[in-house]
C-alpha positions in Angstrom: -23.1 23.9 -17.5 -21.2 25.7 -14.8 -18.6 23.9 -12.6 -19.6 23.7 -8.9 -17.2 24.6 -6.1 -16.9 21.7 -3.6 -14.8 21.7 -0.5 -12.9 18.8 1.1 -13.5 16.1 -1.5 -11.1 13.3 -0.9 -9.0 11.9 -3.8 -7.2 8.6 -4.1 -4.2 8.0 -1.8 -5.9 10.0 0.9 -5.2 13.4 -0.7 -7.5 16.3 -0.5 -8.5 18.5 -3.4 -7.6 22.1 -3.2 -10.5 24.2 -2.0 -10.9 25.8 -5.4 -11.2 22.4 -7.3 -14.2 22.3 -9.6 -16.2 19.1 -9.9 -17.8 18.9 -13.3 -20.9 17.0 -14.4 -24.7 17.3 -14.1 -24.6 16.2 -10.4 -21.3 17.3 -8.8 -22.8 17.2 -5.3 -23.0 13.4 -5.6 -19.2 13.4 -5.1 -19.2 15.4 -1.9 -17.6 13.8 1.1 -21.0 13.3 2.8 -23.0 12.2 -0.2 -24.6 8.8 0.1 -23.5 7.4 -3.2 -22.7 5.4 -5.1 -20.8 7.8 -7.4 -17.4 7.9 -9.1 -15.1 10.8 -9.2 -13.0 10.6 -12.4 -9.8 12.6 -12.3 -8.4 12.9 -15.9 -5.0 14.4 -16.7 -2.4 14.5 -19.5 -4.3 16.9 -21.8 -2.6 17.8 -25.1 -4.3 21.2 -25.0 -7.4 22.9 -23.5 -9.7 22.7 -26.5 -13.0 20.9 -26.9 -14.8 18.7 -24.4 -14.2 15.8 -22.0 -16.6 12.9 -22.4 -17.0 10.2 -19.8 -19.0 7.1 -20.7 -20.1 4.3 -18.3 -20.8 0.8 -19.6 -21.6 -2.6 -18.2 -18.5 -4.6 -17.4 -19.3 -7.1 -20.1 -17.2 -7.8 -23.2 -19.9 -7.4 -25.8 -21.3 -4.2 -24.2 -18.1 -2.3 -23.6 -17.9 0.6 -26.0 -21.1 -0.5 -27.7 -23.5 2.2 -29.0 -25.4 3.9 -26.2 -28.6 3.6 -28.2 -28.3 -0.2 -28.3 -27.5 -0.5 -24.6 -30.4 1.8 -23.6 -32.9 -0.1 -25.8 -31.8 -3.4 -24.1 -32.2 -1.8 -20.7 -28.5 -1.9 -19.9 -26.3 0.6 -18.1 -25.1 3.4 -20.2 -24.3 7.0 -19.2 -22.6 9.8 -21.1 -21.4 13.0 -19.6 -19.9 15.8 -21.8 -18.2 18.8 -20.1 -16.0 21.5 -21.4 -12.2 20.8 -21.0 -11.1 22.8 -18.0 -8.8 25.8 -18.8 -6.2 24.5 -16.3 -5.4 21.4 -14.2 -7.1 18.0 -14.3 -10.7 17.4 -15.3 -12.7 16.2 -12.3 -16.0 14.6 -13.4 -18.6 13.2 -11.1 -20.7 10.3 -12.3 -23.7 9.0 -10.4 -23.8 5.2 -10.5 -27.1 3.2 -10.6 -25.9 0.8 -8.0 -22.7 -0.7 -6.4 -20.9 -3.2 -8.6 -18.5 -3.5 -11.5 -18.5 -1.1 -14.5 -16.4 -0.3 -17.5 -15.6 3.3 -18.5 -14.0 5.3 -21.2 -12.8 8.9 -21.2 -12.4 11.0 -24.4 -10.7 14.4 -24.9 -12.9 15.4 -27.8 -10.5 18.2 -29.0 -12.8 19.5 -31.8 -16.0 18.9 -29.8 -17.6 17.0 -32.7 -19.0 14.3 -30.3 -17.0 11.4 -31.9 -13.6 9.9 -31.6 -11.0 11.2 -34.1 -8.3 8.6 -33.5 -5.4 10.7 -34.8 -6.2 13.9 -32.8 -8.3 13.1 -29.7 -7.1 11.7 -26.5 -8.6 8.7 -24.7 -8.2 6.8 -21.6 -9.7 4.1 -19.3 -9.7 3.1 -15.6 -6.6 1.2 -14.6 -4.7 3.0 -17.4 -4.0 0.0 -19.6 -1.3 0.2 -22.3 -3.0 0.8 -25.6 -2.2 0.0 -29.2 -4.7 0.4 -32.1 -7.5 -1.7 -30.6 -9.7 -1.2 -27.6 -8.5 -2.7 -24.3 -10.1 -5.9 -23.0 -13.1 -5.0 -20.8 -11.4 -6.4 -17.7 -8.6 -3.8 -18.1 -11.1 -0.9 -18.2 -13.3 -2.1 -15.3 -13.6 -0.7 -11.8 -15.6 -1.8 -8.8 -17.8 0.6 -6.9 -18.2 -0.6 -3.4 -18.5 2.5 -1.1 -20.2 5.8 -1.4 -17.5 7.3 -3.6 -15.0 5.6 -5.8 -12.1 7.5 -7.1 -10.5 6.9 -10.5 -7.3 8.3 -12.0 -7.3 8.3 -15.9 -4.3 9.3 -18.0 -5.1 10.4 -21.5 -3.4 8.7 -24.5 -2.8 10.2 -27.9 -1.8 8.4 -31.1 1.8 8.8 -31.9 3.5 6.6 -34.5 2.2 3.0 -34.2 0.7 3.2 -30.7 -1.4 5.3 -28.4 0.4 6.6 -25.3 0.4 9.4 -22.7 2.2 12.5 -23.7 4.4 11.9 -20.7 4.5 9.0 -18.3 2.9 9.7 -14.9 5.3 9.8 -12.0 
C-alpha cells in the first residue's frame, strides 16, 4: 500500500499539513479538505522507533464492545474497522479512516513494532483518542471516545510504552 500525496489537509488547531505529508490508509482521499465525509484523520506521534506497522481500530462507543474481537463485532453487525499501515520512516503517522456515519466511536492505535498483528504489551506502543493516562488496564470507553460531527474529524494520539509499573509516552507532549 503506497502513501498518497494530499495537499492542504487541515489539522487540529487550524494548522495545515506540509505539502509533502502522506496520508495513509486504504482511502486517503476521504480526508481531503473537500471530501464529503464523514472521516477521521488520526495523527499519531511518539514512536519509539520506525519498525513494524501502525494499526488503527474503530469500535462502537459502548463499554462491552470497546476492544472486543473484531470477528465478534462483525458477526453481531456492529461497527468495527481495522487499518494496518507501515510505520512511516519519519514524522507522525497520518491515517485516514472512513466512518460509516456521524456519531460517537471509540478507537485504539497500536505501534506493532514486530508486525505480528497482536499487542505485545512490553514492547509495542498504544494510544487512544483524548490521550488518557494509562496503567495496566484498558481505559474506560468514555476516555477513548470521540464524536464525528462534520466531514472531517481530526484526532491527535500520543503513543504509550510500558515502563516500570505504568504505560506512558516516551516524552510528554508540549
